[in-house]
Every structure is written in structure tokens, then in C-alpha cells.
C-alpha positions, 0 to 999 in steps of 0.5 A: 516477469517484472521485478520491482527494487523492493530493497529500494523500497524497504530504504524509502520507508526505513529512511524517510519513514523512519518517524512512523516506520519500526522496521520492515522484511522482505518476505520475497522478491517481490513483496514487503511488509512495512512494520509501523509504529502503532502496530499495524502493517502495510504489505507491498506486493508487485506480481511476479507474473502478471505486467504492473500488478499491484496492491498495498494494504495497510492492515488495521483490523485488529486496531480500529476495524480497518483496512486502506489498499490501492490495487489494481486487479481488475474485479468488474465490481469496482468498474464503475470507480473512474480509475479502473482497474485501479481502486483505493479500499478506502477503510475496508473492503466494501468502500471503494474510491477513485485511486490516484497512488503513482505508477512509479512504484518508489513516489507511490510508496511516498505517497502511501506512507505519507497517507498512512502518516497523516492518519496516524498522526492526526486520527479522524 
């Protein structure tokens, strides 16, 4: 069983990204929900059973119909993606591109929250 320091990720979100993060909660030992100040949320999940399996899912469907997700579930559908099994759902479930997110959880949360900061401060 691999356990990630979820509380440490919560602290990074609330302290380093206080300009966009309203708060965060830890629903279980391997999950984190971060509330973004635009009404969206980021769910971070690390598997307790599968080594290094993760998902960073930014849910915006209620706001503008979009989702953004980095994950590494080895879906055959995305085998052509150069970074497979790592991939990024860019705006919707079917628009999938390479994922460049760090394998280090602390760096990954910083990278994705920086992405969110950019999208919320400078919407397309």
C-alpha cells in the first residue's frame, strides 16, 4: 500500500495558492478536495492498492461544461498518447493529450494548481 501525504498536499494548496483556493477537505486518507474560488473544485486521488496510480480532476462542468484531468489509468483508448499511460483530458473526456505532470505529488499539485490559476485569472 502506497500512502501519499494528503495533508501536506492540502497545506500546499491552502498556503501557496491562497489567491485561488477557498479551502480544502480530506474525505479519506487517499483523497483531497480543493475548492477553487470560482465555484469549481479539484479532486486529487491516489490509489491505496495500485502503486503510483493517481488522478487530478478539475471539475468545471457546472460552470462552463469543462473538465481537466491528469491521470494514469492505462485505458487502451489512449495508447497512442506519447506519455501513455499518463494522459491529460483537456477540456472534456475525449480530448486527450500528453501529460507532463510531475510524478512527485508535491510538484504535481503545484503544477496543476498553477494551471488552474492561469485558467481562472486569464480565461480563454
